[in-house]
N, C-alpha and C positions, 0 to 999 in steps of 0.2 A: 219080267220080274220087277217088282216095285222096290225101289230103294227107300229105305226109311233113314231119314236124317234126324239125328237127335240134336235139337237146338237147346243150348243152354244159355242162360242169361234172361234179361228182361226185354220185352218189346217196348216200343215207345209208348204205347197206350198204357201199359202197366206202370211205367216210370212216371208218366203224367198223372195217373190216378194216385199214385204214392205221394207225389208232390202236393197235390190238392189236399188229400187227407192230412198231411203233415202241416200244411198251411193252415187248415181249419183248427187243428189241435194247438198250434203255436198261437193263433189268435185268441183262443179261449183261455190260454195260460197267461198271456200278456195283458189282457183286458183289465184285470184287477190291478195291476201295477200302474197302468195309465190313469185309472180312476183315483188311486190312492195319491198319485202325484198332485192331482187337482185338489184334493182334500188337504194335503200338506200346504199347498200354495195359499189356500183360503185361510188355514190356520195361521200361517205366518202373517198374513195381512191383518187378521183380527188381533194378533198379539202386538203388532206394531201400532194399531189404532188404540188399543188399550194403553200402551206405554206413552203414546203421545198425549192422550187425554189425562193420564196421571201427571205428566210433566206439567201440562197447562193448568191443572188443578192446584198443584203445588206452587206454581208461579202466581196464580191469582191470590192464593192464601198468604204468600210471602209478601205481597204488594202492600205497602203502607198508604192508607187513603187519607192520612192527615195532611 
């Protein structure tokens, strides 16, 4: 007589495959956030450059050349 053993739970291979699929999905969801952080940093640098240029222009205009 053959004994049938009912295995419940996941095998190691199934758990690893689930982890790989979850990792790919998480990477797909986090990629836009990483690129938006770069765009935000670039925007902050451009804003700072515009402010510095404005301050310098005001300083040049306020300078008396007499």
